Every structure is written in structure tokens, then in C-alpha cells.
C-alpha angles and dihedrals in degrees: 000000000000091000092055091054092053097043097067096056091043092051092047090049093050094046101040114014103036097055093047090047092051094047093050092045095053093041090056090046090053092049092050093049092051092064128215123347120230091258093049091048090051091049090049091052090049091051091049090052091049091048090051091051091049091049090052091049092050091051090050092049091049090050090051091048091047091054097042100036113015092182096058094101092052092048091054094049094051093056 
């Protein structure tokens, strides 16, 4: 009796869920192994350019703060 109860879900799993799971798994593996698409590569380059601009802005802001308020770094570290 207990075996009959377990057999139906196992059969459904093996017929429906397992093949779908395998197909999706190997499709995602193939996409990962192919690397970046042209669009993703372009987006990555845009993000790198934005990060470089932000780094330059932060350096400029720190230079301004250093000239106007030389103690600003010490105030931040004490809090």
C-alpha cells in the first residue's frame, strides 16, 4: 500500500519534471560557457566608463574637501 502511494509521484517526477529540469540545466550551462553577448559586453563597458567617471568625481570632491576642511577625514573616522 505504501509503495503504491509513492510510485505515482515518482513516475510523474520522472516523466514530467526531470526532463524539463535537465533541459533547463544544460541550456543554462551552454549559455554560461558561451561567454558574454555583444549587448552584455557593451553594457559592461558602459558600467566601466561610469565607474571611472565616479572615481574621478570622488577624487575631485576629496581634493576640494581637503583644501576647504583639512580635518574632514579625522572627523569621519572618530564617529
